[in-house]
N, C-alpha and C positions, 0 to 999 in steps of 0.2 A: 504493500500500500504506500509506504513512504517513497519508494522509487517512482511509482506512478505520479505521486504528488509533486515531487521535485521536477519530474519531466514536464508536467503540466505548467508549473511555475516558470520553468526555464523558457518554455514556448511563449508564455505571456511576456516575460521580461525582454524577449528578443524583438518584440514589436516596438521599435524605438519611436515610431511616430503614432503609436496607438492613441494617445491622448487627443490628437487632432482629428482622429477618425480616418487617417490615411495609413492603412496597415503597411508595415514594411517587413512582413514575415511570410511572404509568399501566398497571401490570400487570393491574389489574382494572378492569372497566367501572364507570360511575357507579352501576349497580345492584348492584354488589358481586359480580358473577359473576367466576369465575376466568378468567384468560387461558389459552387453549388453545395450548400450545406442544409442539413435538417436539424432543427432544434425542437426538442420536446419540452413543453413548458407546463408546469403545474400552477394553477391559480384557483381562486375561489370561483364558484359558479356566478356570483354576482359581478365579478370583474370581467366575465367573458360571456355573459348571457346572450348577447346579440353580436352581429358582425361589426357593429359600430360601438361596442362596449369599450371600456378603458383599456383592457389588455390588447385588443386588436388595434385600437388607436395608437398605442405605444409601439406596437410591432411595426406598424406602417411608418411611424416617425423614425424608428431605429433604422429601418431599411433606407430611408432618405439620407440619414447621416452616415451610413456605411454602404456605399455603392460597391465596395469590394466584395460584398456577399450577395448571393442570390439564395434567399432563405425559403425553405419549406417549413411552415410552422405546424406543429402538432400539439394543440392545446388540450389539456386534460383537466377535468374538475377534481382537484384535490385541495381541500381547505388547509390553511396554515397549521391548524391544530392537529391535522392528521398526517402531515408530511413525514415527520420523523418515524412514526410507527410503520409506515409503508416503506420508506427508503432504507431503513436499517435491515429489513428482511433480505434485500438483495440490492445493494447500491449499484451494481453493474447494469441493472435494467431500470433504475430510477430516472427521473427527468434530468435533462441537461441543466435546466434552470428551474428553481422552485421557490415558493414562499413557505416560511416556517415561523413558528413562534419562538421567541428568544429563550424561553425556558426549555426548549428542546435541543439547544446547541450542544450540550454535553452528550446527549444521546447520539446525535449525528456525528460528533467527533469520535466517539467510541466505535461507531460503525464505519468510520472512514468515508462518510458520505457527503461531506461538505468541504469545498475548497477554500484555501486561504486567498484573500483578495490580492490583486496586483498592486504595484507601486502607484500607477495612475489612479486606481480606485481609492487607494489610501489618501491621495491628495484631494480627491473629491470628497471623501468622508470627513477629512479634517475641516473643510469649509462648512459642511452640512452639520457638524456637531460642535462648532465653535461656541464656547460658553455653555455647553450642555454635555458634560462628561458622562452623565448617566446613559445617554443614548449610545455613546461609543462603547461603554462598558457592556451593554447588552449584546454586542457582537464580538466581544473579546473572550477567547477561550482560556482555559486553565494555563496554557503555555504562553500566554501573553500575546499571541497572534490574533489577527482579526479575520473573521469569517462572515462575509456578507455585509449588506448595507441596510440600515433600518428604513422601512417604508412608512411606518406609522408607530406612534407610541401607544402604550396601554397602561392605564392605572385607574385609580378611583379618586374622587374628590367629594365636594359637598354641595348639595342643593338645599335651598332654604326658602321659607316664606318671608318675603322682604318686609311686609308690614309689621312683623314681630320683632325685628332686630335692627340695630343701628350698624353702620359700617365698622364701628369699634367692637360691637358684640360678636360679630362673626369671626373675629380673630381668636376668640376664646371659647372653648367648649363649655367651660364652667359658666361663663356669662350667658350663653344660650340656654343651658340647663336651668338657669334662674328665671328665664323669661318664657320658655316654650317647651314643647315636647320634642325630645331628640331621639330619633330612631337610629340605632347602630347595630350592625351584625356581630354581636358579641360572640356568637357561637360559630362564626365562620373563620376558618384558619387563614384565609387570605387577608382578612381585615384586622383581626385581633393583634397581630404582631406590631401594628403601628405604634402602640403605646410603649412596648418594650424596646423597640428599635429607636424610637424617639428619645428614650431615656439613656441610650448608649449601648443597648444590647446588640449582639452581633450574631449573624448566621454564617458559619463556616469562614470565619475571619472577616477582616474589614472589606475585602473585595468579593466575598462569597465563593471563593474557589479553593479554600483550604479545608478539606473534609475533616482532617484531624482536629481542627479547632472546634468543631461541633456547634451546638446551639448554646449561646451564652446569654440567657435571659434571667439568670439567678442572682444570688448575692443579696446584699442589703437593698440595692437599687431595684432589683427585680421584685423583691418582696414588697417594696413600697409601691411599685406599679400595680401589683396584684391587690394591695390594699385599696388603691385608688379605684380599681375596677370593681371591687366589692362595694364600695360606696356608690359607684356609678350604677351598678345593678339595683341597689336599694333606693336610689333616687326616684321619687314619684314621677318625675318628668322624663325618666328613661323608658324607652320602648325597644325591646329586642327586635331587630329586623330579620325576619325569616319568611321565606316563601312569598316574597312580594308584599309583606304586610306594611313596610314603610311607605311604598308608593301608594298603596290603598289608603293609608292614613293621611297622606297629603291631600288626597281627593276628598275624604270624608271630613277633614278638619281636625282629626285626632293626632296628627303629626305635623311638626313644623320644620324638621331638619331630617334629611336622609343622606347617607353616604353611598355613592354608587358611581358609575362611569358614564361616558358619553353615550353608551348604548341605551340609556334610559332618559336621555335628554327630551325626546319628543313626548314621552309619557309625563314627565315632570311639567313641561309647558302646558300640556292638556289639563293636568290635574290642578295646577295653580293659576292658570291664565296669566294675566299681567303681573301677578304677585310673585312670580318665580325669580329666584336669584341663584347664583352659582359662584363658588370661590374655591381656592386651594384649601388645604387642610388647616384647621385651627390648632392652637396650642392647648395644653391642659396644665393644671396646677399640681406639681409634685414637690412635696417637702417645702412648700412656700415659694417655689420658683416656677416660672413658665417653661414648659417643655414642649417642643414642637412634635406633633404627630408626624409619622413618616410612613407613607404607603409603599407597597411593593410597586415597582415599575418594570415594564418589559417593552418589547417591541415586536412588530411583525417585520420579518426580514426577507430580502431576496438574496439567495446564494446560488452557487453553481456546484455541479457534481464533478469531482475529480476524475470520474470514469467517463466523462464525456469525450467524444471524438473531436470536439471543437473547443478546447479550453479557452482560447483567446476570445472567440465570439461569445462563449458562455459567460465568461467573466465580464466582458463588456456589456452584455445585455442585462445581466443581473444588476450591475451598477446603474445602467440606464433606467431600469424599471423603478429604482429607488432614488433617482436623481431629483434635483430640485424641480425641474419643469414637470416631470412625471408625477411628483407628489402634488404639485399645484393642480394638475389636470385631474388627479384622483379626488382631490377636494371638490373641485368644480363639478365633476360628474357624479360622485358618490357621497360627498360630504364627509369623507374620511379625513380626520384631522392629521396634518402632516407632522413628522418628527423633525424636519429640517429647520435648523435655527434661523436660517435666512428668511423663511416664510412666516415667521412669527410676526413680522412687521408688514406683511402683505396687507393692503387695505381691507380686503374681504375677510381675511382671517383675524385681523386686529380688532374688528368690530364684532366678531363672533365670541360671545362671552364664554360659551362652553369650551371652545378651542383654547382660549386664553387660560381658563382654569386648568385644563389638562396640561398645557405647556408649562404653566407656572408650577404646578404640582410636581411634574417630572423633574424640572430644573431645580426646584427649591425645597420641596418637602417629600422626597422619595428616596428609596434605595433600590438598587437593582435586585430583582428576584433571582437568587442563585439558580444556575442551570445544571449544576453537577448532579450526578445520579443520587447522591445521598439526600438530596432535597425531597425525594419521593417519600422518605421516612419521616419528614417533618409534619405533614399535614394532619394525619389522624390524631396523634397525641395532642397537638395544639387545639384541634376541634374538641377533643374530650375535655381539655382543661377549661375551655370556654364554656362548655356545657356544665362543668362542675361549678363554675362561678355563677352562672345563670340559675342553676338549681339550688343555690345557697349551700352547697356542700363545702365551698371555700369560704372561710370567715376570717375576721381579723385575728382570731386566736390561732388559726392554723395556716395562715397565708404563707408564711416563710417556709414552713415545713413542706406544704404541698407544692409550692413553687419549685423547691429543690427536688422533690420527687418527680415532678414533670421534667426537669432537666436531666435527672438520672435515667429517665426512660429513653432519652436519646443516646446516652452513652452506651447503652446495651445494644443499640442498633448500628453503631459504627463498625 
């Protein structure tokens, strides 16, 4: 596998004029005829539903920029959430270019199914992630190398009833709890860590790639966070968000704050009308100090398969699909919020409150969700601990003990 990878990277590096779109690696014959190639592309059904959908539009644009290729496209419906599971079975028959979720990067690397980006793609990525180290980290493997380019970010943030709170209130979870009903998914292991990570807890080291470091949500600070969550559970203005109850509460008037992502934006608007607001995550009071909640963040990525017969074109096209203009088109055609830092100030995106809340959360109040295999062992014990808090099995009297027991459960899984 390593030999194939190095050979593919050497082929890409040999294209001295690649970045200009004028290949210098034999893509065209001496007579100037285009090289005939076939690229298999995996993308979501929504991105390729019609002949004029986003994917087909980008393929046509890529062809215009790269006349050295005569491309036969073979598009297949494979969602980003499913790519790793399929590719790892046999990377030799997987797509040349495909989209995947960043939390699958470790799986793809273990399977040898994703290629390291070229130097020109790294230059592109540096521009697109300027000021947003989180997005760059989502495509960085345990070895420190980069695999793919983010197309869109993924995280959660806060929606609220504007008439209930001031602009100052929405910066503090405790201030909102004093004025209105706050719904939070306490028993959901994708959301609960926000309190522990905000207080300094770590998952597999500072960058999420050190399996031996394990989960570090314990100690005196961890116990204090658990105590805070016990109080949160017992607060009469707290509502556990489960099975859509938070959104339903917005509509009925029984809830004033929910924590979710851009996928629920339309429902929030419908349920609150003109009274809807959205913002990055608030802080909470821990030991008399304000501590910033921090959500997990990830991305949807386009990468290329090192088993492709056309490594140069595959790397180029994967980078093109996640390029600035492609992300702009993706937003225009499908309202998918871009990850590109340069697009945050685009007029249309700048006035999109949901887009700005997501961009701000990823850049300022998030940590990258680890993609290493050990992360699979994290979710169930975390959910169980959240349920224990909600069911009042965790109290102030036993919070420190049970927090340490929770941490010990991870040690047994390493």
